[in-house]
PDB file with one MODEL, atoms N, CA, C and O in Angstrom:
MODEL        1
ATOM      1  N   MET A   1     -14.600  11.987 -10.069  1.00  0.00           N
ATOM      2  CA  MET A   1     -12.744  12.669  -8.471  1.00  0.00           C
ATOM      3  C   MET A   1     -12.263  11.719  -9.970  1.00  0.00           C
ATOM      4  O   MET A   1     -12.801  10.952 -10.769  1.00  0.00           O
ATOM      5  N   ASN A   2     -10.904  12.343  -9.729  1.00  0.00           N
ATOM      6  CA  ASN A   2      -9.731  11.919 -10.726  1.00  0.00           C
ATOM      7  C   ASN A   2      -9.367  10.898 -10.352  1.00  0.00           C
ATOM      8  O   ASN A   2      -9.510  10.662  -9.153  1.00  0.00           O
ATOM      9  N   TYR A   3      -8.978  10.257 -10.900  1.00  0.00           N
ATOM     10  CA  TYR A   3      -7.468   9.209 -10.555  1.00  0.00           C
ATOM     11  C   TYR A   3      -6.437   9.601 -11.225  1.00  0.00           C
ATOM     12  O   TYR A   3      -6.449   9.654 -12.455  1.00  0.00           O
ATOM     13  N   ASP A   4      -5.118  10.021 -10.288  1.00  0.00           N
ATOM     14  CA  ASP A   4      -4.337   9.985 -11.323  1.00  0.00           C
ATOM     15  C   ASP A   4      -3.172   9.068 -11.698  1.00  0.00           C
ATOM     16  O   ASP A   4      -2.870   7.948 -11.286  1.00  0.00           O
ATOM     17  N   ASP A   5      -2.564   9.938 -12.672  1.00  0.00           N
ATOM     18  CA  ASP A   5      -0.866   8.654 -12.830  1.00  0.00           C
ATOM     19  C   ASP A   5      -0.826   7.930 -11.393  1.00  0.00           C
ATOM     20  O   ASP A   5      -0.835   6.702 -11.306  1.00  0.00           O
ATOM     21  N   GLN A   6      -0.783   8.755 -10.302  1.00  0.00           N
ATOM     22  CA  GLN A   6       0.235   8.841  -9.275  1.00  0.00           C
ATOM     23  C   GLN A   6      -0.904   7.237  -8.730  1.00  0.00           C
ATOM     24  O   GLN A   6      -0.261   6.216  -8.489  1.00  0.00           O
ATOM     25  N   MET A   7      -1.787   7.193  -8.650  1.00  0.00           N
ATOM     26  CA  MET A   7      -2.763   6.340  -7.635  1.00  0.00           C
ATOM     27  C   MET A   7      -2.737   4.872  -8.938  1.00  0.00           C
ATOM     28  O   MET A   7      -2.692   3.673  -8.662  1.00  0.00           O
ATOM     29  N   LYS A   8      -2.776   5.402 -10.106  1.00  0.00           N
ATOM     30  CA  LYS A   8      -2.751   4.619 -10.923  1.00  0.00           C
ATOM     31  C   LYS A   8      -1.958   3.503 -11.498  1.00  0.00           C
ATOM     32  O   LYS A   8      -2.287   2.497 -12.128  1.00  0.00           O
ATOM     33  N   ASN A   9      -0.082   4.276 -10.841  1.00  0.00           N
ATOM     34  CA  ASN A   9       0.640   3.455 -10.734  1.00  0.00           C
ATOM     35  C   ASN A   9       0.363   2.677  -9.347  1.00  0.00           C
ATOM     36  O   ASN A   9       0.132   1.501  -9.629  1.00  0.00           O
ATOM     37  N   ARG A  10       0.316   2.837  -8.314  1.00  0.00           N
ATOM     38  CA  ARG A  10      -0.132   2.274  -7.720  1.00  0.00           C
ATOM     39  C   ARG A  10      -0.590   0.815  -7.050  1.00  0.00           C
ATOM     40  O   ARG A  10      -0.310   0.062  -6.118  1.00  0.00           O
ATOM     41  N   VAL A  11      -1.697   0.980  -8.446  1.00  0.00           N
ATOM     42  CA  VAL A  11      -2.660  -0.025  -8.499  1.00  0.00           C
ATOM     43  C   VAL A  11      -1.436  -0.947  -9.102  1.00  0.00           C
ATOM     44  O   VAL A  11      -1.088  -1.900  -8.405  1.00  0.00           O
ATOM     45  N   LYS A  12      -0.596  -0.667 -10.659  1.00  0.00           N
ATOM     46  CA  LYS A  12       0.288  -1.526 -10.900  1.00  0.00           C
ATOM     47  C   LYS A  12       0.814  -2.394 -10.697  1.00  0.00           C
ATOM     48  O   LYS A  12       0.889  -3.537 -11.148  1.00  0.00           O
ATOM     49  N   ARG A  13       1.733  -1.147  -9.034  1.00  0.00           N
ATOM     50  CA  ARG A  13       2.588  -2.091  -8.416  1.00  0.00           C
ATOM     51  C   ARG A  13       1.945  -3.048  -7.991  1.00  0.00           C
ATOM     52  O   ARG A  13       2.381  -4.177  -8.214  1.00  0.00           O
ATOM     53  N   ILE A  14       0.764  -2.879  -7.282  1.00  0.00           N
ATOM     54  CA  ILE A  14       0.009  -4.553  -6.352  1.00  0.00           C
ATOM     55  C   ILE A  14      -0.401  -5.424  -7.329  1.00  0.00           C
ATOM     56  O   ILE A  14      -0.663  -6.603  -7.093  1.00  0.00           O
ATOM     57  N   GLU A  15      -0.478  -4.878  -8.490  1.00  0.00           N
ATOM     58  CA  GLU A  15      -1.145  -5.990  -9.185  1.00  0.00           C
ATOM     59  C   GLU A  15       0.061  -6.865  -9.623  1.00  0.00           C
ATOM     60  O   GLU A  15      -0.066  -8.070  -9.838  1.00  0.00           O
ATOM     61  N   GLY A  16       1.575  -6.010  -9.779  1.00  0.00           N
ATOM     62  CA  GLY A  16       2.766  -6.879 -10.092  1.00  0.00           C
ATOM     63  C   GLY A  16       2.849  -7.783  -9.039  1.00  0.00           C
ATOM     64  O   GLY A  16       2.893  -9.006  -9.173  1.00  0.00           O
ATOM     65  N   GLN A  17       2.871  -7.163  -7.975  1.00  0.00           N
ATOM     66  CA  GLN A  17       3.083  -8.167  -6.441  1.00  0.00           C
ATOM     67  C   GLN A  17       2.569  -9.577  -6.708  1.00  0.00           C
ATOM     68  O   GLN A  17       3.170 -10.631  -6.914  1.00  0.00           O
ATOM     69  N   LEU A  18       0.810  -9.165  -6.616  1.00  0.00           N
ATOM     70  CA  LEU A  18       0.256 -10.171  -6.675  1.00  0.00           C
ATOM     71  C   LEU A  18       0.218 -11.635  -8.310  1.00  0.00           C
ATOM     72  O   LEU A  18      -0.165 -12.798  -8.441  1.00  0.00           O
ATOM     73  N   ARG A  19       0.651 -10.926  -8.893  1.00  0.00           N
ATOM     74  CA  ARG A  19       1.563 -11.891  -9.702  1.00  0.00           C
ATOM     75  C   ARG A  19       2.366 -12.708  -9.138  1.00  0.00           C
ATOM     76  O   ARG A  19       2.311 -13.937  -9.170  1.00  0.00           O
ATOM     77  N   GLY A  20       3.092 -12.072  -8.635  1.00  0.00           N
ATOM     78  CA  GLY A  20       4.432 -12.495  -8.553  1.00  0.00           C
ATOM     79  C   GLY A  20       4.311 -13.125  -7.054  1.00  0.00           C
ATOM     80  O   GLY A  20       4.918 -14.193  -7.126  1.00  0.00           O
ATOM     81  N   ILE A  21       3.761 -12.946  -5.597  1.00  0.00           N
ATOM     82  CA  ILE A  21       2.634 -14.264  -5.101  1.00  0.00           C
ATOM     83  C   ILE A  21       2.182 -15.452  -5.721  1.00  0.00           C
ATOM     84  O   ILE A  21       1.906 -16.515  -5.165  1.00  0.00           O
ATOM     85  N   LEU A  22       2.137 -15.201  -6.812  1.00  0.00           N
ATOM     86  CA  LEU A  22       0.657 -16.195  -7.537  1.00  0.00           C
ATOM     87  C   LEU A  22       1.744 -16.632  -8.373  1.00  0.00           C
ATOM     88  O   LEU A  22       1.325 -17.583  -9.033  1.00  0.00           O
ATOM     89  N   ARG A  23       3.366 -16.294  -8.751  1.00  0.00           N
ATOM     90  CA  ARG A  23       3.936 -17.245  -9.682  1.00  0.00           C
ATOM     91  C   ARG A  23       4.988 -18.128  -8.366  1.00  0.00           C
ATOM     92  O   ARG A  23       5.468 -19.255  -8.491  1.00  0.00           O
ATOM     93  N   MET A  24       5.115 -17.255  -7.221  1.00  0.00           N
ATOM     94  CA  MET A  24       5.692 -18.031  -5.774  1.00  0.00           C
ATOM     95  C   MET A  24       5.319 -19.240  -5.320  1.00  0.00           C
ATOM     96  O   MET A  24       6.031 -20.136  -4.866  1.00  0.00           O
ATOM     97  N   MET A  25       3.745 -19.196  -5.526  1.00  0.00           N
ATOM     98  CA  MET A  25       2.845 -20.454  -4.968  1.00  0.00           C
ATOM     99  C   MET A  25       3.011 -21.415  -6.401  1.00  0.00           C
ATOM    100  O   MET A  25       3.005 -22.609  -6.102  1.00  0.00           O
ATOM    101  N   GLU A  26       3.134 -21.211  -7.639  1.00  0.00           N
ATOM    102  CA  GLU A  26       3.119 -22.264  -8.125  1.00  0.00           C
ATOM    103  C   GLU A  26       4.495 -22.565  -8.683  1.00  0.00           C
ATOM    104  O   GLU A  26       4.763 -23.305  -9.629  1.00  0.00           O
ATOM    105  N   GLU A  27       5.605 -21.612  -7.662  1.00  0.00           N
ATOM    106  CA  GLU A  27       6.905 -22.805  -8.021  1.00  0.00           C
ATOM    107  C   GLU A  27       7.023 -23.428  -6.300  1.00  0.00           C
ATOM    108  O   GLU A  27       7.964 -24.154  -5.978  1.00  0.00           O
ATOM    109  N   SER A  28       6.007 -23.047  -5.375  1.00  0.00           N
ATOM    110  CA  SER A  28       5.998 -23.505  -4.389  1.00  0.00           C
ATOM    111  C   SER A  28       7.027 -23.377  -3.332  1.00  0.00           C
ATOM    112  O   SER A  28       7.465 -24.256  -2.590  1.00  0.00           O
ATOM    113  N   LYS A  29       7.337 -22.101  -3.402  1.00  0.00           N
ATOM    114  CA  LYS A  29       8.393 -21.024  -2.443  1.00  0.00           C
ATOM    115  C   LYS A  29       7.706 -21.437  -1.094  1.00  0.00           C
ATOM    116  O   LYS A  29       6.686 -22.076  -0.836  1.00  0.00           O
ATOM    117  N   ASP A  30       8.758 -20.760  -0.265  1.00  0.00           N
ATOM    118  CA  ASP A  30       8.953 -21.166   1.150  1.00  0.00           C
ATOM    119  C   ASP A  30       7.161 -20.051   1.715  1.00  0.00           C
ATOM    120  O   ASP A  30       6.709 -18.941   1.431  1.00  0.00           O
ATOM    121  N   CYS A  31       6.748 -21.158   2.546  1.00  0.00           N
ATOM    122  CA  CYS A  31       5.301 -19.826   3.379  1.00  0.00           C
ATOM    123  C   CYS A  31       5.373 -18.802   3.788  1.00  0.00           C
ATOM    124  O   CYS A  31       4.441 -18.000   3.833  1.00  0.00           O
ATOM    125  N   LYS A  32       6.843 -18.562   4.287  1.00  0.00           N
ATOM    126  CA  LYS A  32       7.294 -17.416   5.213  1.00  0.00           C
ATOM    127  C   LYS A  32       7.379 -16.252   4.335  1.00  0.00           C
ATOM    128  O   LYS A  32       6.779 -15.211   4.602  1.00  0.00           O
ATOM    129  N   ASP A  33       8.395 -16.453   2.883  1.00  0.00           N
ATOM    130  CA  ASP A  33       8.706 -15.968   1.772  1.00  0.00           C
ATOM    131  C   ASP A  33       7.138 -15.078   1.089  1.00  0.00           C
ATOM    132  O   ASP A  33       7.086 -13.921   0.670  1.00  0.00           O
ATOM    133  N   ILE A  34       6.060 -16.048   1.175  1.00  0.00           N
ATOM    134  CA  ILE A  34       4.762 -15.842   0.023  1.00  0.00           C
ATOM    135  C   ILE A  34       3.912 -14.886   1.110  1.00  0.00           C
ATOM    136  O   ILE A  34       3.200 -13.980   0.678  1.00  0.00           O
ATOM    137  N   ILE A  35       4.100 -15.291   3.344  1.00  0.00           N
ATOM    138  CA  ILE A  35       3.255 -14.497   3.555  1.00  0.00           C
ATOM    139  C   ILE A  35       3.597 -13.271   3.798  1.00  0.00           C
ATOM    140  O   ILE A  35       2.879 -12.302   4.046  1.00  0.00           O
ATOM    141  N   THR A  36       5.342 -13.400   3.673  1.00  0.00           N
ATOM    142  CA  THR A  36       6.033 -11.881   3.165  1.00  0.00           C
ATOM    143  C   THR A  36       5.327 -10.639   2.302  1.00  0.00           C
ATOM    144  O   THR A  36       4.909  -9.498   2.504  1.00  0.00           O
ATOM    145  N   GLN A  37       5.453 -11.531   1.286  1.00  0.00           N
ATOM    146  CA  GLN A  37       4.929 -10.594   0.298  1.00  0.00           C
ATOM    147  C   GLN A  37       3.409 -10.028   0.005  1.00  0.00           C
ATOM    148  O   GLN A  37       2.905  -9.080  -0.598  1.00  0.00           O
ATOM    149  N   LEU A  38       2.955 -11.201   0.808  1.00  0.00           N
ATOM    150  CA  LEU A  38       0.969 -10.760   0.912  1.00  0.00           C
ATOM    151  C   LEU A  38       0.822  -9.589   1.631  1.00  0.00           C
ATOM    152  O   LEU A  38       0.118  -8.638   1.293  1.00  0.00           O
ATOM    153  N   SER A  39       1.915  -9.724   3.247  1.00  0.00           N
ATOM    154  CA  SER A  39       1.759  -8.565   3.673  1.00  0.00           C
ATOM    155  C   SER A  39       1.741  -7.804   3.628  1.00  0.00           C
ATOM    156  O   SER A  39       0.927  -7.146   4.277  1.00  0.00           O
ATOM    157  N   ALA A  40       3.159  -6.945   2.337  1.00  0.00           N
ATOM    158  CA  ALA A  40       3.636  -6.167   1.602  1.00  0.00           C
ATOM    159  C   ALA A  40       2.224  -5.219   0.974  1.00  0.00           C
ATOM    160  O   ALA A  40       1.881  -4.048   1.136  1.00  0.00           O
ATOM    161  N   ALA A  41       1.741  -6.179   0.330  1.00  0.00           N
ATOM    162  CA  ALA A  41       0.552  -6.606  -1.036  1.00  0.00           C
ATOM    163  C   ALA A  41      -0.261  -5.893   0.225  1.00  0.00           C
ATOM    164  O   ALA A  41      -0.321  -4.663   0.229  1.00  0.00           O
ATOM    165  N   ARG A  42      -0.602  -6.304   0.807  1.00  0.00           N
ATOM    166  CA  ARG A  42      -1.890  -5.753   2.170  1.00  0.00           C
ATOM    167  C   ARG A  42      -1.583  -4.116   2.836  1.00  0.00           C
ATOM    168  O   ARG A  42      -2.382  -3.260   3.217  1.00  0.00           O
ATOM    169  N   THR A  43      -0.805  -4.117   2.810  1.00  0.00           N
ATOM    170  CA  THR A  43      -0.239  -2.455   3.289  1.00  0.00           C
ATOM    171  C   THR A  43      -0.174  -1.807   2.033  1.00  0.00           C
ATOM    172  O   THR A  43      -0.906  -0.821   1.949  1.00  0.00           O
ATOM    173  N   ALA A  44       0.537  -2.103   0.975  1.00  0.00           N
ATOM    174  CA  ALA A  44      -0.048  -1.134  -0.326  1.00  0.00           C
ATOM    175  C   ALA A  44      -1.044  -0.968  -0.627  1.00  0.00           C
ATOM    176  O   ALA A  44      -1.346   0.201  -0.866  1.00  0.00           O
ATOM    177  N   ILE A  45      -1.939  -1.874  -0.758  1.00  0.00           N
ATOM    178  CA  ILE A  45      -3.277  -1.395  -1.014  1.00  0.00           C
ATOM    179  C   ILE A  45      -4.241  -1.204   0.348  1.00  0.00           C
ATOM    180  O   ILE A  45      -5.456  -1.338   0.199  1.00  0.00           O
ATOM    181  N   ASP A  46      -3.709  -0.897   1.652  1.00  0.00           N
ATOM    182  CA  ASP A  46      -4.001   0.141   2.833  1.00  0.00           C
ATOM    183  C   ASP A  46      -3.578   1.489   2.699  1.00  0.00           C
ATOM    184  O   ASP A  46      -3.981   2.517   3.243  1.00  0.00           O
ATOM    185  N   ARG A  47      -3.049   1.363   2.206  1.00  0.00           N
ATOM    186  CA  ARG A  47      -1.840   2.872   1.924  1.00  0.00           C
ATOM    187  C   ARG A  47      -2.580   3.562   1.124  1.00  0.00           C
ATOM    188  O   ARG A  47      -3.016   4.677   1.412  1.00  0.00           O
ATOM    189  N   THR A  48      -2.879   2.721  -0.394  1.00  0.00           N
ATOM    190  CA  THR A  48      -4.126   3.131  -1.664  1.00  0.00           C
ATOM    191  C   THR A  48      -5.121   3.350  -1.433  1.00  0.00           C
ATOM    192  O   THR A  48      -5.933   3.894  -2.182  1.00  0.00           O
ATOM    193  N   ILE A  49      -5.314   2.931  -0.203  1.00  0.00           N
ATOM    194  CA  ILE A  49      -6.937   3.666   0.316  1.00  0.00           C
ATOM    195  C   ILE A  49      -6.436   4.887   0.821  1.00  0.00           C
ATOM    196  O   ILE A  49      -6.531   5.887   0.110  1.00  0.00           O
ATOM    197  N   GLY A  50      -5.912   4.961   1.949  1.00  0.00           N
ATOM    198  CA  GLY A  50      -5.506   6.194   2.495  1.00  0.00           C
ATOM    199  C   GLY A  50      -5.546   7.388   1.505  1.00  0.00           C
ATOM    200  O   GLY A  50      -6.154   8.449   1.641  1.00  0.00           O
ATOM    201  N   VAL A  51      -4.522   6.851   0.167  1.00  0.00           N
ATOM    202  CA  VAL A  51      -4.447   8.302  -0.827  1.00  0.00           C
ATOM    203  C   VAL A  51      -5.320   8.534  -1.272  1.00  0.00           C
ATOM    204  O   VAL A  51      -5.594   9.717  -1.474  1.00  0.00           O
ATOM    205  N   VAL A  52      -6.373   7.290  -1.723  1.00  0.00           N
ATOM    206  CA  VAL A  52      -8.219   7.904  -2.816  1.00  0.00           C
ATOM    207  C   VAL A  52      -8.411   8.142  -1.680  1.00  0.00           C
ATOM    208  O   VAL A  52      -8.549   9.364  -1.636  1.00  0.00           O
ATOM    209  N   VAL A  53      -8.484   7.846  -0.960  1.00  0.00           N
ATOM    210  CA  VAL A  53      -9.607   8.653   0.426  1.00  0.00           C
ATOM    211  C   VAL A  53      -9.199  10.086   0.916  1.00  0.00           C
ATOM    212  O   VAL A  53      -9.939  10.991   1.303  1.00  0.00           O
ATOM    213  N   SER A  54      -7.956  10.063   0.810  1.00  0.00           N
ATOM    214  CA  SER A  54      -8.025  11.760   1.546  1.00  0.00           C
ATOM    215  C   SER A  54      -8.069  12.149  -0.139  1.00  0.00           C
ATOM    216  O   SER A  54      -9.164  12.554  -0.526  1.00  0.00           O
ATOM    217  N   SER A  55      -7.353  12.090  -0.813  1.00  0.00           N
ATOM    218  CA  SER A  55      -7.465  12.831  -2.356  1.00  0.00           C
ATOM    219  C   SER A  55      -8.962  13.425  -2.493  1.00  0.00           C
ATOM    220  O   SER A  55      -9.224  14.523  -2.985  1.00  0.00           O
ATOM    221  N   ASN A  56      -9.954  12.447  -1.938  1.00  0.00           N
ATOM    222  CA  ASN A  56     -11.300  12.613  -2.478  1.00  0.00           C
ATOM    223  C   ASN A  56     -11.986  13.864  -1.467  1.00  0.00           C
ATOM    224  O   ASN A  56     -12.567  14.853  -1.913  1.00  0.00           O
ATOM    225  N   LEU A  57     -11.756  13.546   0.072  1.00  0.00           N
ATOM    226  CA  LEU A  57     -11.451  13.866   0.688  1.00  0.00           C
ATOM    227  C   LEU A  57     -11.206  15.422   0.331  1.00  0.00           C
ATOM    228  O   LEU A  57     -12.226  16.097   0.471  1.00  0.00           O
ATOM    229  N   VAL A  58     -10.116  16.096  -0.082  1.00  0.00           N
ATOM    230  CA  VAL A  58      -9.973  17.201   0.307  1.00  0.00           C
ATOM    231  C   VAL A  58     -10.952  17.696  -1.125  1.00  0.00           C
ATOM    232  O   VAL A  58     -11.639  18.712  -1.017  1.00  0.00           O
ATOM    233  N   GLU A  59     -10.951  17.015  -2.255  1.00  0.00           N
ATOM    234  CA  GLU A  59     -11.664  17.819  -3.679  1.00  0.00           C
ATOM    235  C   GLU A  59     -12.968  17.575  -2.849  1.00  0.00           C
ATOM    236  O   GLU A  59     -13.495  17.281  -3.922  1.00  0.00           O
ATOM    237  N   CYS A  60     -14.064  17.408  -1.872  1.00  0.00           N
ATOM    238  CA  CYS A  60     -14.975  16.961  -2.161  1.00  0.00           C
ATOM    239  C   CYS A  60     -14.856  18.864  -0.761  1.00  0.00           C
ATOM    240  O   CYS A  60     -15.644  19.791  -0.949  1.00  0.00           O
ATOM    241  N   VAL A  61     -13.811  18.922   0.355  1.00  0.00           N
ATOM    242  CA  VAL A  61     -14.029  19.681   0.709  1.00  0.00           C
ATOM    243  C   VAL A  61     -13.328  21.516  -0.200  1.00  0.00           C
ATOM    244  O   VAL A  61     -13.543  22.654   0.216  1.00  0.00           O
ATOM    245  N   GLN A  62     -12.911  21.302  -0.848  1.00  0.00           N
ATOM    246  CA  GLN A  62     -12.135  22.381  -1.960  1.00  0.00           C
ATOM    247  C   GLN A  62     -14.110  23.057  -2.649  1.00  0.00           C
ATOM    248  O   GLN A  62     -14.352  24.263  -2.699  1.00  0.00           O
ATOM    249  N   LYS A  63     -14.922  22.235  -2.967  1.00  0.00           N
ATOM    250  CA  LYS A  63     -16.163  21.939  -3.754  1.00  0.00           C
ATOM    251  C   LYS A  63     -17.032  22.727  -3.122  1.00  0.00           C
ATOM    252  O   LYS A  63     -17.686  23.674  -3.560  1.00  0.00           O
ATOM    253  N   THR A  64     -16.959  21.973  -1.411  1.00  0.00           N
ATOM    254  CA  THR A  64     -17.988  22.950  -0.780  1.00  0.00           C
ATOM    255  C   THR A  64     -17.416  23.748  -0.183  1.00  0.00           C
ATOM    256  O   THR A  64     -18.180  24.332   0.584  1.00  0.00           O
ATOM    257  N   ASN A  65     -16.064  24.216  -0.118  1.00  0.00           N
ATOM    258  CA  ASN A  65     -16.371  25.747   0.197  1.00  0.00           C
ATOM    259  C   ASN A  65     -16.390  26.366  -0.740  1.00  0.00           C
ATOM    260  O   ASN A  65     -16.711  27.487  -0.345  1.00  0.00           O
ATOM    261  N   GLU A  66     -16.138  26.431  -2.698  1.00  0.00           N
ATOM    262  CA  GLU A  66     -16.600  27.631  -3.133  1.00  0.00           C
ATOM    263  C   GLU A  66     -18.390  27.150  -3.677  1.00  0.00           C
ATOM    264  O   GLU A  66     -19.226  27.825  -4.278  1.00  0.00           O
ATOM    265  N   THR A  67     -18.448  25.913  -3.223  1.00  0.00           N
ATOM    266  CA  THR A  67     -20.445  26.176  -3.362  1.00  0.00           C
ATOM    267  C   THR A  67     -21.111  26.444  -1.465  1.00  0.00           C
ATOM    268  O   THR A  67     -22.220  26.134  -1.030  1.00  0.00           O
ATOM    269  N   LYS A  68     -20.475  26.806  -1.056  1.00  0.00           N
ATOM    270  CA  LYS A  68     -21.677  26.506   0.193  1.00  0.00           C
ATOM    271  C   LYS A  68     -22.207  26.071   0.268  1.00  0.00           C
ATOM    272  O   LYS A  68     -23.123  26.572   0.921  1.00  0.00           O
ATOM    273  N   GLU A  69     -22.399  24.972  -0.100  1.00  0.00           N
ATOM    274  CA  GLU A  69     -23.152  23.917   0.075  1.00  0.00           C
ATOM    275  C   GLU A  69     -23.055  22.826   0.547  1.00  0.00           C
ATOM    276  O   GLU A  69     -22.328  22.136  -0.168  1.00  0.00           O
ATOM    277  N   GLY A  70     -23.589  22.061   1.795  1.00  0.00           N
ATOM    278  CA  GLY A  70     -22.570  20.833   2.837  1.00  0.00           C
ATOM    279  C   GLY A  70     -22.244  21.485   3.555  1.00  0.00           C
ATOM    280  O   GLY A  70     -22.313  22.709   3.668  1.00  0.00           O
ATOM    281  N   SER A  71     -21.657  20.369   4.406  1.00  0.00           N
ATOM    282  CA  SER A  71     -20.906  20.467   5.545  1.00  0.00           C
ATOM    283  C   SER A  71     -19.879  19.647   5.413  1.00  0.00           C
ATOM    284  O   SER A  71     -19.937  18.485   5.012  1.00  0.00           O
ATOM    285  N   THR A  72     -18.728  20.365   5.818  1.00  0.00           N
ATOM    286  CA  THR A  72     -17.092  20.329   5.412  1.00  0.00           C
ATOM    287  C   THR A  72     -16.781  18.980   7.110  1.00  0.00           C
ATOM    288  O   THR A  72     -15.705  18.407   7.284  1.00  0.00           O
ATOM    289  N   GLU A  73     -17.878  18.831   7.951  1.00  0.00           N
ATOM    290  CA  GLU A  73     -18.013  18.167   9.360  1.00  0.00           C
ATOM    291  C   GLU A  73     -18.145  16.962   8.592  1.00  0.00           C
ATOM    292  O   GLU A  73     -17.359  16.018   8.677  1.00  0.00           O
ATOM    293  N   ASN A  74     -19.346  17.015   7.692  1.00  0.00           N
ATOM    294  CA  ASN A  74     -20.374  15.707   7.488  1.00  0.00           C
ATOM    295  C   ASN A  74     -18.638  14.786   6.442  1.00  0.00           C
ATOM    296  O   ASN A  74     -18.127  13.670   6.543  1.00  0.00           O
ATOM    297  N   LEU A  75     -18.264  16.197   5.441  1.00  0.00           N
ATOM    298  CA  LEU A  75     -17.131  14.797   4.539  1.00  0.00           C
ATOM    299  C   LEU A  75     -16.243  14.575   4.963  1.00  0.00           C
ATOM    300  O   LEU A  75     -15.386  13.995   4.297  1.00  0.00           O
ATOM    301  N   VAL A  76     -16.007  14.955   6.365  1.00  0.00           N
ATOM    302  CA  VAL A  76     -15.013  14.554   7.139  1.00  0.00           C
ATOM    303  C   VAL A  76     -15.301  13.195   7.787  1.00  0.00           C
ATOM    304  O   VAL A  76     -14.562  12.296   8.190  1.00  0.00           O
ATOM    305  N   LYS A  77     -16.338  13.320   7.756  1.00  0.00           N
ATOM    306  CA  LYS A  77     -16.615  11.560   8.719  1.00  0.00           C
ATOM    307  C   LYS A  77     -17.044  10.737   7.756  1.00  0.00           C
ATOM    308  O   LYS A  77     -16.690   9.559   7.803  1.00  0.00           O
ATOM    309  N   GLU A  78     -18.073  11.304   6.465  1.00  0.00           N
ATOM    310  CA  GLU A  78     -18.130  10.065   5.655  1.00  0.00           C
ATOM    311  C   GLU A  78     -16.899   9.446   5.495  1.00  0.00           C
ATOM    312  O   GLU A  78     -17.025   8.223   5.547  1.00  0.00           O
ATOM    313  N   ALA A  79     -15.349   9.947   5.257  1.00  0.00           N
ATOM    314  CA  ALA A  79     -14.091   9.740   5.177  1.00  0.00           C
ATOM    315  C   ALA A  79     -13.830   8.917   5.486  1.00  0.00           C
ATOM    316  O   ALA A  79     -13.266   7.998   4.893  1.00  0.00           O
ATOM    317  N   VAL A  80     -14.203   9.017   6.622  1.00  0.00           N
ATOM    318  CA  VAL A  80     -13.515   8.377   8.699  1.00  0.00           C
ATOM    319  C   VAL A  80     -14.220   7.006   8.178  1.00  0.00           C
ATOM    320  O   VAL A  80     -13.701   6.010   8.682  1.00  0.00           O
ATOM    321  N   ASN A  81     -15.023   6.804   7.503  1.00  0.00           N
ATOM    322  CA  ASN A  81     -16.300   5.527   7.932  1.00  0.00           C
ATOM    323  C   ASN A  81     -15.885   5.114   6.553  1.00  0.00           C
ATOM    324  O   ASN A  81     -16.140   3.910   6.583  1.00  0.00           O
ATOM    325  N   LEU A  82     -15.459   5.338   5.505  1.00  0.00           N
ATOM    326  CA  LEU A  82     -14.677   4.783   4.253  1.00  0.00           C
ATOM    327  C   LEU A  82     -13.364   4.001   4.301  1.00  0.00           C
ATOM    328  O   LEU A  82     -12.767   3.234   3.546  1.00  0.00           O
ATOM    329  N   LEU A  83     -13.145   4.603   5.690  1.00  0.00           N
ATOM    330  CA  LEU A  83     -10.826   4.203   6.350  1.00  0.00           C
ATOM    331  C   LEU A  83     -11.405   3.123   7.014  1.00  0.00           C
ATOM    332  O   LEU A  83     -10.740   2.090   7.094  1.00  0.00           O
ATOM    333  N   VAL A  84     -12.920   3.182   7.681  1.00  0.00           N
ATOM    334  CA  VAL A  84     -13.127   2.825   9.011  1.00  0.00           C
ATOM    335  C   VAL A  84     -13.746   0.953   7.926  1.00  0.00           C
ATOM    336  O   VAL A  84     -12.948   0.098   8.311  1.00  0.00           O
ATOM    337  N   LYS A  85     -14.149   0.691   7.515  1.00  0.00           N
ATOM    338  CA  LYS A  85     -15.341  -0.114   6.411  1.00  0.00           C
ATOM    339  C   LYS A  85     -13.767  -0.470   5.484  1.00  0.00           C
ATOM    340  O   LYS A  85     -13.891  -1.422   4.714  1.00  0.00           O
ATOM    341  N   SER A  86     -12.596   0.083   5.497  1.00  0.00           N
ATOM    342  CA  SER A  86     -12.108  -0.444   4.725  1.00  0.00           C
ATOM    343  C   SER A  86     -10.851  -2.348   5.436  1.00  0.00           C
ATOM    344  O   SER A  86     -10.376  -3.399   5.004  1.00  0.00           O
ATOM    345  N   ARG A  87     -11.002  -1.374   6.924  1.00  0.00           N
ATOM    346  CA  ARG A  87     -10.428  -2.950   7.357  1.00  0.00           C
ATOM    347  C   ARG A  87     -11.204  -3.658   7.524  1.00  0.00           C
ATOM    348  O   ARG A  87     -10.926  -4.815   7.839  1.00  0.00           O
TER     349      ARG A  87
ENDMDL
END
């Protein structure tokens, strides 16, 4: 699968969020603020997982349609399983 710049930028933003959270912890910031930032990072990770899985699904369905090999239904089931496993 090809991971485009948009996906990579999402991960870089998450990395920045996590560094910011660590800095907040080192500065003994308020627990509520840290939890808020942790929740935001988790949401960003969840959305990134969705983007990666959906992009992969689209790519796999296109390949299946071109080669006439495999089942689109199986690809969708596999994608759903990946999403469920990520939770």
